Backbone as a chain_set.jsonl record, in Angstrom:
{"seq": "MTSEEPFVDLRKYNQSWFDRGRAGWYILLWWFVQAIAFPLTPHPLNSLRCALLRLFGARVGKGVIIRPTARFTYPWKITIGDYSWIGDDVVLYSLDDINIGEHCVISQKSYLCTGSHDITDPAFGLKTASIIIGNGVWIAADCFVGLGVKIGANAVIGARSNVFSDIPSEQVSWGTPCTPRYLRKRESIS", "coords": {"N": [[136.341, 114.448, 109.499], [136.008, 114.53, 112.979], [137.698, 113.644, 116.079], [136.197, 113.647, 118.359], [133.948, 112.31, 120.713], [130.825, 110.921, 119.935], [127.454, 112.072, 120.801], [125.634, 110.177, 120.599], [124.95, 106.548, 120.353], [124.14, 104.76, 117.897], [123.993, 102.065, 117.408], [122.658, 101.19, 119.524], [120.098, 101.777, 119.022], [116.579, 101.207, 119.485], [113.396, 100.42, 118.794], [111.592, 98.561, 119.391], [109.53, 98.477, 121.138], [107.646, 100.117, 119.976], [104.474, 100.289, 118.576], [103.157, 99.829, 115.528], [100.572, 99.363, 114.834], [99.362, 97.736, 112.978], [100.107, 94.548, 111.154], [103.152, 93.753, 109.762], [102.919, 92.879, 107.074], [100.55, 94.019, 106.279], [100.981, 96.71, 106.517], [102.906, 96.896, 104.443], [101.294, 96.316, 102.239], [99.458, 98.415, 102.395], [101.287, 100.429, 101.751], [101.95, 99.833, 99.271], [99.497, 99.958, 97.811], [98.921, 102.695, 98.064], [101.095, 103.798, 96.7], [100.728, 103.084, 94.17], [97.786, 103.374, 93.467], [97.022, 105.925, 94.372], [98.722, 108.01, 92.858], [97.967, 107.416, 90.365], [95.226, 108.034, 90.034], [93.014, 110.474, 88.795], [92.766, 114.046, 89.75], [90.067, 114.689, 90.197], [88.866, 112.379, 91.415], [88.331, 112.163, 94.209], [86.796, 110.584, 95.802], [87.513, 107.874, 95.567], [90.099, 107.842, 96.522], [89.527, 108.619, 99.156], [87.93, 106.383, 99.878], [89.864, 104.238, 99.696], [91.495, 105.019, 101.902], [89.728, 104.736, 103.942], [89.094, 102.004, 103.776], [91.586, 101.066, 104.601], [91.437, 101.864, 107.234], [91.355, 104.512, 108.168], [89.467, 107.417, 109.467], [87.415, 109.085, 107.754], [85.602, 111.785, 106.831], [82.587, 113.166, 105.259], [82.62, 114.783, 101.882], [85.431, 115.132, 101.766], [88.346, 116.32, 100.319], [91.193, 114.924, 98.78], [94.201, 115.219, 97.496], [96.063, 113.51, 94.787], [98.883, 113.169, 95.194], [99.137, 113.305, 98.039], [100.429, 111.828, 101.108], [100.187, 109.162, 103.409], [101.283, 107.691, 106.272], [100.357, 105.73, 108.135], [97.336, 104.934, 107.799], [95.395, 104.171, 109.618], [95.555, 105.529, 111.856], [94.598, 108.02, 111.527], [92.351, 110.673, 111.335], [89.966, 112.594, 109.58], [88.042, 115.259, 109.24], [84.585, 116.22, 108.055], [84.387, 117.753, 104.888], [87.058, 118.682, 104.77], [90.324, 119.48, 103.213], [93.134, 118.046, 101.833], [96.094, 118.848, 100.547], [98.261, 118.759, 97.621], [101.281, 116.755, 97.825], [101.214, 116.881, 100.51], [102.334, 115.432, 103.744], [101.288, 113.095, 105.968], [102.717, 111.931, 108.654], [102.205, 109.602, 110.461], [102.909, 108.308, 113.009], [101.792, 108.482, 115.317], [98.458, 109.418, 116.523], [96.754, 111.524, 114.216], [94.522, 114.083, 114.123], [92.347, 115.753, 112.241], [90.114, 118.337, 112.046], [86.853, 119.407, 110.892], [86.188, 121.063, 107.791], [88.838, 121.979, 107.228], [91.91, 123.043, 105.793], [94.756, 121.851, 104.571], [97.435, 122.735, 103.334], [99.537, 122.418, 100.154], [102.54, 120.546, 100.196], [102.888, 120.575, 102.988], [103.778, 119.262, 106.247], [102.904, 116.992, 108.589], [104.106, 115.843, 111.518], [104.341, 113.327, 113.709], [106.375, 112.074, 115.06], [109.702, 111.876, 116.645], [112.99, 112.313, 118.101], [114.701, 111.54, 121.03], [116.992, 113.8, 122.051], [118.56, 113.651, 124.238], [119.048, 111.19, 124.863], [121.391, 108.497, 124.818], [120.907, 106.293, 123.045], [119.144, 107.419, 121.185], [116.518, 107.566, 121.297], [113.101, 106.758, 120.18], [110.39, 109.073, 120.106], [106.792, 109.711, 120.3], [103.872, 111.637, 119.675], [100.518, 112.756, 119.547], [98.864, 114.786, 116.916], [96.566, 117.545, 116.987], [94.231, 119.109, 115.098], [92.13, 121.706, 115.016], [88.642, 122.517, 114.045], [88.025, 124.319, 111.065], [90.803, 125.356, 110.54], [93.313, 126.647, 108.719], [96.282, 125.543, 107.283], [98.904, 126.943, 105.679], [100.759, 126.663, 102.702], [103.678, 124.491, 102.693], [104.251, 124.123, 105.363], [105.54, 122.953, 108.501], [104.421, 120.857, 111.118], [104.848, 119.899, 114.315], [105.345, 116.974, 116.502], [102.777, 116.499, 119.101], [101.514, 118.835, 118.952], [98.685, 121.158, 119.214], [96.497, 122.776, 117.41], [94.22, 125.315, 117.512], [90.751, 125.792, 116.881], [89.735, 127.404, 113.904], [92.2, 128.757, 113.504], [94.871, 130.274, 111.554], [97.75, 129.212, 109.794], [100.543, 130.545, 108.732], [102.415, 130.484, 105.441], [104.977, 128.34, 105.211], [105.776, 128.152, 107.785], [106.999, 126.879, 110.835], [105.697, 124.713, 113.276], [105.967, 124.263, 116.451], [104.697, 124.304, 118.901], [101.811, 124.72, 120.792], [98.933, 126.432, 119.256], [96.738, 128.996, 119.795], [93.023, 129.112, 119.363], [91.641, 130.797, 116.576], [93.849, 132.467, 116.019], [95.901, 134.152, 113.784], [98.843, 133.155, 112.615], [102.457, 132.919, 112.224], [105.687, 132.053, 111.148], [109.111, 130.944, 112.265], [110.22, 129.89, 115.151], [106.555, 129.249, 114.904], [104.395, 131.845, 115.7], [101.656, 133.276, 117.418], [100.105, 136.239, 115.857], [97.979, 138.001, 115.323], [94.294, 138.343, 115.981], [92.125, 136.343, 114.202], [89.698, 137.77, 111.978], [86.131, 137.509, 111.427], [84.14, 137.663, 108.559], [80.956, 138.759, 108.164], [78.225, 136.638, 106.717], [76.066, 137.338, 104.191]], "CA": [[135.84, 113.801, 110.62], [136.719, 114.719, 114.129], [137.999, 112.73, 117.023], [135.25, 113.764, 119.435], [132.945, 111.294, 120.947], [129.443, 111.261, 119.483], [126.465, 111.864, 121.879], [124.77, 108.993, 120.567], [125.412, 105.332, 119.903], [122.985, 104.338, 117.102], [124.017, 100.735, 117.642], [121.747, 100.907, 120.766], [118.703, 102.249, 118.961], [115.669, 100.193, 119.66], [111.998, 100.831, 118.799], [110.83, 97.274, 119.392], [108.315, 98.89, 121.891], [106.735, 100.897, 119.132], [103.289, 99.439, 118.024], [102.632, 100.423, 114.331], [99.083, 99.432, 114.759], [98.957, 96.657, 112.132], [101.146, 93.66, 111.085], [104.025, 94.144, 108.764], [102.44, 92.562, 105.63], [99.32, 94.886, 106.088], [101.466, 97.994, 106.181], [103.488, 96.935, 103.094], [100.087, 96.272, 101.295], [98.906, 99.855, 102.254], [102.239, 101.382, 101.046], [101.958, 99.417, 97.675], [98.277, 100.56, 97.148], [99.069, 104.126, 98.158], [102.138, 104.078, 95.808], [100.141, 102.886, 92.781], [96.441, 103.902, 93.226], [96.859, 107.47, 94.558], [99.133, 108.754, 91.802], [97.105, 107.239, 89.105], [93.831, 108.487, 90.107], [92.905, 111.823, 88.505], [92.332, 114.89, 90.784], [88.544, 114.688, 90.551], [88.485, 111.063, 92.127], [88.62, 112.132, 95.6], [85.917, 109.508, 96.606], [88.253, 106.755, 95.434], [91.242, 107.981, 97.438], [88.936, 108.51, 100.486], [87.504, 105.119, 99.971], [91.008, 103.46, 99.96], [91.936, 105.358, 103.194], [88.678, 104.168, 104.858], [89.461, 100.618, 103.788], [92.684, 100.668, 105.522], [91.193, 102.175, 108.67], [91.262, 105.926, 108.463], [88.171, 107.874, 109.585], [87.37, 110.175, 106.697], [84.294, 112.335, 106.87], [82.048, 113.395, 103.931], [83.055, 115.693, 101.164], [86.853, 115.566, 101.869], [89.243, 116.402, 99.143], [92.659, 114.485, 98.899], [95.011, 115.152, 96.178], [96.691, 112.227, 94.607], [100.308, 112.999, 95.68], [99.223, 113.206, 99.519], [101.005, 110.682, 101.535], [99.691, 108.928, 104.759], [102.144, 106.662, 106.689], [99.585, 104.634, 108.876], [95.909, 105.582, 107.815], [94.378, 103.719, 110.87], [95.908, 106.481, 112.819], [94.31, 109.337, 110.846], [90.961, 111.112, 111.277], [89.796, 113.763, 108.754], [86.512, 115.724, 109.405], [83.812, 116.552, 106.99], [84.725, 118.849, 104.026], [88.5, 119.178, 104.788], [91.158, 119.428, 102.109], [94.47, 117.666, 101.873], [96.791, 119.265, 99.237], [99.29, 118.002, 97.008], [102.502, 116.547, 98.467], [101.184, 116.767, 102.043], [102.655, 114.183, 104.253], [100.768, 112.911, 107.352], [103.612, 110.979, 109.175], [101.257, 109.304, 111.496], [103.372, 107.343, 114.092], [100.8, 108.535, 116.391], [97.181, 109.888, 115.803], [96.598, 112.781, 113.546], [93.064, 114.489, 114.084], [92.174, 117.012, 111.414], [88.804, 118.779, 112.109], [86.016, 119.732, 109.817], [86.362, 122.42, 107.041], [90.222, 122.487, 107.425], [92.787, 123.064, 104.66], [96.227, 121.494, 104.851], [98.05, 123.076, 101.873], [100.464, 121.68, 99.568], [103.812, 120.396, 100.698], [102.818, 120.604, 104.467], [104.358, 117.967, 106.815], [102.47, 116.841, 109.964], [105.022, 114.781, 112.015], [103.997, 112.811, 114.945], [107.597, 111.429, 115.673], [110.98, 112.539, 116.636], [113.897, 111.438, 118.844], [115.134, 112.054, 122.3], [118.428, 114.09, 121.743], [119.413, 113.406, 125.368], [119.262, 109.744, 125.1], [122.521, 108.11, 123.954], [120.179, 105.425, 122.0], [118.449, 108.247, 120.268], [115.14, 106.804, 121.382], [111.972, 107.347, 119.294], [109.263, 109.389, 120.872], [105.754, 110.08, 119.426], [102.839, 112.218, 120.274], [99.526, 112.997, 118.497], [98.615, 116.1, 116.398], [95.172, 117.813, 116.806], [93.917, 120.315, 114.24], [90.885, 122.092, 115.213], [87.749, 122.743, 112.842], [88.096, 125.553, 110.367], [92.11, 125.662, 110.549], [94.006, 126.571, 107.489], [97.689, 125.336, 107.468], [99.177, 127.142, 104.432], [101.741, 125.836, 102.019], [104.984, 124.139, 102.974], [104.436, 124.259, 106.819], [105.892, 121.837, 109.415], [103.703, 120.789, 112.373], [105.601, 118.859, 115.048], [104.541, 116.089, 117.477], [102.184, 116.935, 120.269], [100.926, 120.215, 118.628], [97.472, 121.371, 119.007], [96.169, 124.06, 116.662], [92.887, 125.707, 117.907], [89.73, 126.167, 115.794], [89.715, 128.65, 113.185], [93.599, 129.294, 113.336], [95.649, 130.343, 110.444], [99.246, 129.143, 109.904], [101.121, 131.12, 107.53], [103.096, 129.638, 104.631], [106.628, 127.983, 105.504], [105.888, 128.235, 109.255], [107.228, 125.738, 111.641], [104.985, 124.797, 114.456], [106.475, 123.315, 117.623], [103.976, 124.364, 120.202], [100.257, 124.862, 120.464], [98.426, 127.669, 118.568], [95.326, 129.097, 120.272], [91.906, 129.123, 118.446], [91.321, 131.957, 115.939], [94.98, 133.299, 115.693], [96.793, 134.186, 112.608], [100.153, 132.901, 113.195], [103.556, 132.47, 111.11], [107.286, 132.067, 111.559], [109.841, 129.858, 112.811], [109.011, 129.199, 115.301], [105.356, 129.889, 114.651], [103.952, 132.743, 116.725], [100.431, 134.106, 117.154], [100.311, 137.638, 115.588], [96.654, 138.82, 115.592], [93.061, 137.57, 115.924], [91.488, 136.17, 112.774], [88.289, 138.312, 111.924], [85.217, 136.861, 110.575], [83.187, 138.526, 107.887], [79.505, 138.142, 108.121], [77.804, 136.153, 105.479], [74.885, 137.831, 103.923]], "C": [[136.65, 114.209, 111.914], [136.874, 113.609, 115.155], [137.147, 112.664, 118.199], [134.274, 112.667, 119.521], [131.668, 111.815, 120.524], [128.613, 111.069, 120.676], [125.716, 110.655, 121.714], [125.422, 107.791, 120.08], [124.275, 104.644, 119.143], [123.005, 102.893, 116.891], [123.015, 100.201, 118.702], [120.22, 101.289, 120.411], [117.832, 100.95, 118.813], [114.217, 100.663, 119.717], [111.194, 99.557, 118.866], [109.48, 97.46, 120.311], [107.237, 99.466, 120.994], [105.641, 100.052, 118.44], [102.716, 100.328, 116.651], [101.106, 100.449, 114.12], [98.553, 98.235, 113.791], [100.246, 95.686, 111.729], [101.836, 94.227, 109.762], [103.482, 94.14, 107.273], [101.285, 93.534, 105.174], [99.907, 96.204, 105.682], [102.194, 98.091, 104.811], [102.293, 96.971, 102.003], [99.548, 97.63, 101.191], [100.03, 100.655, 101.373], [102.227, 101.136, 99.65], [100.724, 100.07, 97.225], [98.432, 102.087, 97.173], [100.002, 104.553, 96.915], [101.63, 104.03, 94.349], [98.84, 103.541, 92.565], [96.393, 105.307, 93.407], [97.379, 108.205, 93.395], [98.509, 108.626, 90.489], [95.701, 107.701, 88.979], [93.703, 110.085, 89.7], [92.434, 112.772, 89.725], [90.822, 114.726, 91.229], [88.107, 113.375, 91.334], [88.792, 111.135, 93.511], [87.791, 111.016, 96.446], [86.668, 108.318, 96.649], [89.314, 106.679, 96.416], [90.653, 107.956, 98.811], [88.591, 107.145, 100.888], [88.726, 104.155, 100.428], [91.427, 103.786, 101.35], [90.931, 104.634, 104.28], [88.857, 102.619, 104.948], [90.538, 100.271, 104.591], [92.617, 101.519, 106.954], [91.104, 103.696, 109.066], [89.803, 106.259, 108.65], [88.104, 109.18, 108.893], [85.889, 110.574, 106.597], [83.846, 112.563, 105.353], [82.532, 114.66, 103.323], [84.552, 116.247, 101.407], [87.54, 115.409, 100.491], [90.68, 115.962, 99.438], [93.085, 114.509, 97.572], [95.85, 113.865, 96.042], [98.093, 112.098, 95.037], [100.243, 113.089, 97.305], [99.835, 111.94, 99.931], [100.504, 110.412, 102.96], [100.448, 107.692, 105.091], [101.27, 105.424, 107.263], [98.106, 105.27, 108.85], [95.073, 105.218, 108.952], [94.712, 104.669, 111.901], [95.578, 107.929, 112.541], [92.79, 109.433, 110.948], [90.918, 112.496, 110.558], [88.378, 114.159, 108.784], [86.046, 116.171, 108.111], [84.472, 117.845, 106.103], [86.101, 119.497, 104.181], [89.177, 118.681, 103.419], [92.433, 119.0, 102.443], [95.246, 117.863, 100.681], [97.794, 118.356, 98.708], [100.666, 117.979, 97.812], [102.472, 116.81, 99.952], [101.614, 115.386, 102.485], [102.026, 114.13, 105.743], [101.552, 111.638, 107.839], [103.012, 110.634, 110.496], [101.716, 108.107, 112.384], [102.438, 107.184, 115.27], [99.475, 109.148, 115.799], [97.482, 111.304, 115.348], [95.12, 112.94, 113.523], [93.061, 115.767, 113.437], [90.545, 117.15, 111.508], [87.914, 118.944, 110.714], [86.349, 121.036, 109.138], [87.812, 122.981, 107.272], [90.897, 122.429, 105.958], [94.164, 122.792, 105.07], [96.754, 121.525, 103.373], [99.053, 122.334, 101.459], [101.808, 121.769, 100.252], [104.098, 120.417, 102.378], [103.298, 119.212, 105.053], [103.735, 117.842, 108.22], [103.251, 115.627, 110.36], [104.799, 114.431, 113.465], [105.212, 112.159, 115.567], [108.738, 112.294, 115.679], [111.837, 111.626, 117.531], [114.326, 112.227, 120.056], [116.628, 112.44, 122.036], [119.169, 114.0, 123.086], [119.698, 112.078, 125.505], [120.278, 109.121, 124.007], [122.008, 106.922, 122.916], [119.283, 106.156, 121.12], [116.965, 107.722, 120.13], [114.018, 107.742, 120.532], [111.058, 107.836, 120.44], [108.183, 109.985, 119.963], [104.744, 110.836, 120.333], [101.751, 112.7, 119.178], [99.511, 114.595, 118.095], [97.146, 116.368, 116.465], [95.199, 119.082, 116.094], [92.486, 120.644, 114.394], [90.095, 122.451, 113.937], [88.101, 124.211, 112.375], [89.578, 125.951, 110.238], [92.471, 125.699, 109.154], [95.55, 126.592, 107.717], [98.162, 125.729, 105.973], [100.38, 126.444, 103.822], [103.078, 125.706, 102.704], [105.302, 124.323, 104.53], [104.798, 122.855, 107.446], [105.137, 121.903, 110.795], [104.327, 119.741, 113.174], [104.702, 118.113, 116.003], [103.883, 116.822, 118.645], [101.614, 118.333, 120.009], [99.508, 120.091, 118.508], [97.185, 122.817, 118.581], [94.678, 124.304, 116.907], [92.041, 125.942, 116.672], [89.933, 127.422, 115.194], [91.043, 129.423, 113.119], [94.079, 129.296, 111.932], [97.155, 130.227, 110.668], [99.791, 129.531, 108.716], [102.239, 130.289, 106.691], [104.552, 129.522, 105.214], [106.765, 128.165, 107.006], [106.243, 126.878, 109.752], [106.641, 125.748, 113.056], [105.279, 123.7, 115.398], [105.812, 123.385, 118.719], [102.491, 124.794, 119.846], [99.999, 126.282, 120.108], [97.041, 127.826, 119.085], [94.374, 129.346, 119.143], [91.967, 130.68, 117.829], [92.463, 132.966, 115.792], [95.621, 133.164, 114.355], [98.239, 134.166, 113.07], [101.153, 132.593, 111.906], [104.818, 132.557, 111.863], [107.753, 130.831, 112.007], [110.631, 130.275, 113.962], [107.628, 130.011, 115.207], [104.875, 130.523, 115.919], [102.734, 133.33, 116.303], [100.696, 135.473, 116.93], [99.142, 138.406, 115.686], [95.366, 137.887, 115.502], [92.607, 137.473, 114.516], [89.983, 136.854, 112.904], [87.484, 137.446, 111.082], [84.228, 137.713, 109.849], [81.802, 137.862, 107.998], [79.029, 137.738, 106.88], [76.357, 136.624, 105.26], [73.915, 136.829, 103.319]], "O": [[137.881, 114.211, 111.876], [136.13, 112.635, 115.039], [137.29, 111.749, 119.01], [133.815, 112.142, 118.506], [131.381, 112.999, 120.697], [128.845, 110.176, 121.491], [125.178, 110.134, 122.69], [126.437, 107.931, 119.399], [123.483, 103.963, 119.793], [122.092, 102.411, 116.22], [122.624, 99.035, 118.756], [119.292, 101.18, 121.212], [118.174, 99.922, 118.229], [113.862, 101.298, 120.71], [110.077, 99.571, 118.347], [108.518, 96.697, 120.214], [106.045, 99.302, 121.255], [106.006, 99.113, 117.732], [101.98, 101.31, 116.749], [100.492, 101.277, 113.447], [97.387, 97.851, 113.876], [101.372, 96.1, 112.005], [101.294, 94.943, 108.919], [103.554, 95.073, 106.473], [101.07, 93.819, 103.996], [99.486, 96.804, 104.693], [102.151, 99.11, 104.121], [102.415, 97.644, 100.979], [99.189, 98.064, 100.096], [99.714, 101.398, 100.444], [102.451, 102.041, 98.846], [100.833, 100.78, 96.225], [98.011, 102.696, 96.189], [99.71, 105.522, 96.215], [102.035, 104.796, 93.474], [98.705, 104.244, 91.563], [95.72, 105.954, 92.603], [96.624, 109.02, 92.866], [98.499, 109.517, 89.64], [95.107, 107.731, 87.901], [94.352, 110.891, 90.367], [91.76, 112.275, 90.628], [90.453, 114.647, 92.401], [86.995, 113.36, 91.862], [89.474, 110.249, 94.028], [88.116, 110.654, 97.577], [86.583, 107.64, 97.673], [89.494, 105.667, 97.092], [91.245, 107.285, 99.656], [88.86, 106.714, 102.009], [88.602, 103.397, 101.39], [91.738, 102.82, 102.046], [91.336, 104.068, 105.295], [88.782, 102.027, 106.026], [90.491, 99.242, 105.265], [93.611, 101.768, 107.636], [90.801, 104.03, 110.211], [88.942, 105.559, 108.118], [88.624, 110.207, 109.33], [85.038, 109.735, 106.301], [84.546, 112.238, 104.394], [82.852, 115.589, 104.065], [84.88, 117.428, 101.3], [87.297, 114.497, 99.701], [91.334, 116.578, 100.279], [92.504, 113.953, 96.641], [96.269, 113.247, 97.021], [98.527, 110.966, 95.251], [101.316, 112.942, 97.891], [99.782, 110.986, 99.156], [100.393, 111.381, 103.711], [100.349, 106.705, 104.361], [101.478, 104.272, 106.88], [97.726, 106.017, 109.751], [94.098, 105.91, 109.244], [94.048, 104.57, 112.933], [96.101, 108.877, 113.127], [92.053, 108.478, 110.703], [91.687, 113.408, 110.863], [87.539, 113.371, 108.347], [86.804, 116.469, 107.188], [84.996, 118.802, 106.673], [86.318, 120.649, 103.806], [88.757, 117.772, 102.702], [92.946, 119.575, 103.403], [95.087, 117.058, 99.763], [98.127, 117.318, 99.281], [101.115, 118.984, 98.362], [103.511, 116.947, 100.597], [101.371, 114.366, 101.84], [102.247, 115.012, 106.573], [101.19, 110.5, 107.54], [103.267, 111.276, 111.514], [101.043, 107.082, 112.493], [102.282, 106.197, 115.99], [99.443, 109.365, 114.588], [98.245, 112.088, 115.912], [94.437, 112.071, 112.979], [93.632, 116.752, 113.905], [89.794, 116.254, 111.122], [88.35, 118.605, 109.613], [86.74, 122.005, 109.789], [88.023, 124.177, 107.472], [90.369, 121.772, 105.061], [94.696, 123.519, 105.91], [96.592, 120.682, 102.491], [99.56, 121.553, 102.264], [102.208, 122.8, 100.794], [105.199, 120.307, 102.916], [103.207, 118.174, 104.397], [104.115, 118.677, 109.04], [103.161, 114.561, 109.75], [105.077, 115.243, 114.348], [105.028, 111.668, 116.681], [108.849, 113.268, 114.936], [111.557, 110.443, 117.73], [114.3, 113.457, 120.061], [117.451, 111.55, 121.822], [120.372, 114.264, 123.083], [120.607, 111.757, 126.271], [120.151, 109.158, 122.784], [122.752, 106.651, 121.973], [118.647, 105.507, 120.29], [116.377, 107.512, 119.069], [114.031, 108.952, 120.303], [110.931, 107.227, 121.502], [108.504, 110.667, 118.989], [104.754, 110.7, 121.556], [102.113, 112.997, 118.039], [100.022, 115.477, 118.785], [96.41, 115.484, 116.026], [95.983, 119.994, 116.357], [91.651, 119.879, 113.913], [90.69, 122.669, 112.882], [88.403, 125.116, 113.153], [89.678, 127.074, 109.744], [91.998, 124.857, 108.39], [96.066, 127.555, 108.284], [97.871, 124.951, 105.064], [100.975, 125.626, 104.524], [103.586, 126.686, 103.248], [106.43, 124.625, 104.919], [104.404, 121.793, 106.964], [105.232, 122.897, 111.514], [104.335, 118.617, 112.672], [103.561, 118.477, 116.289], [104.498, 117.769, 119.136], [101.239, 118.958, 121.001], [99.006, 119.167, 117.867], [97.528, 123.821, 119.206], [93.899, 123.452, 116.479], [92.537, 126.243, 115.586], [90.262, 128.418, 115.839], [91.054, 130.592, 112.733], [93.732, 128.398, 111.165], [97.77, 130.911, 111.486], [99.545, 128.903, 107.686], [102.917, 129.459, 107.297], [105.183, 130.496, 105.623], [107.9, 128.329, 107.454], [105.853, 125.858, 109.184], [106.971, 126.582, 113.9], [104.962, 122.52, 115.25], [106.151, 122.638, 119.636], [102.131, 125.15, 118.724], [100.684, 127.208, 120.543], [96.206, 126.944, 118.883], [94.802, 129.747, 118.06], [92.302, 131.632, 118.534], [92.221, 134.136, 115.498], [95.84, 132.047, 113.887], [98.733, 135.032, 113.791], [100.764, 132.139, 110.83], [104.954, 133.042, 112.986], [107.058, 129.824, 112.142], [111.641, 130.96, 113.801], [107.577, 131.226, 115.399], [104.903, 129.95, 117.009], [102.574, 133.817, 115.184], [101.478, 136.021, 117.706], [99.266, 139.537, 116.155], [95.442, 136.773, 114.982], [92.7, 138.422, 113.738], [89.205, 136.524, 113.799], [87.958, 136.753, 110.182], [83.504, 138.461, 110.506], [81.592, 136.651, 107.93], [79.356, 138.411, 105.902], [75.497, 136.324, 106.089], [72.771, 137.177, 103.025]]}, "num_chains": 1, "name": "protein.A"}
């Protein structure tokens, strides 16, 4: 331990302004239902997991596939479009809105994070911003998508990428930080 003064004083941390969107008991009920019901449902029972998310306020389209180990912090702040897939161990840390378009794939172990902290604030203040994922996006395995990011329609995010800024539509991108590399080509369907 050094004798240098820390930049932050965590005794001053205060997120009393933050609105989780539901009462504390409701949030605990959701976390309990998710902890018990999700892992106990077999892979093919997507409709049950989707129904539970809808029951707790998520907007979930038709034909959505959600794996049993996926985690949703506040489902009432989540929208998932028709025919999208949410893979194993995906975390949607929804302190703010997360909007996932239609026909998207969020692959296993990816983390969509709508919250962070202000590193210039001595009280380490919480900050949040929504994440928007356009239609037809594939986020490959083990990616991190940060707060305020917009990923354009039909983009591909390569495995283990860290996305801290917007990605344009139809771009194949990867890296840390994630960078567009080339235009995604579309094969014609016969």
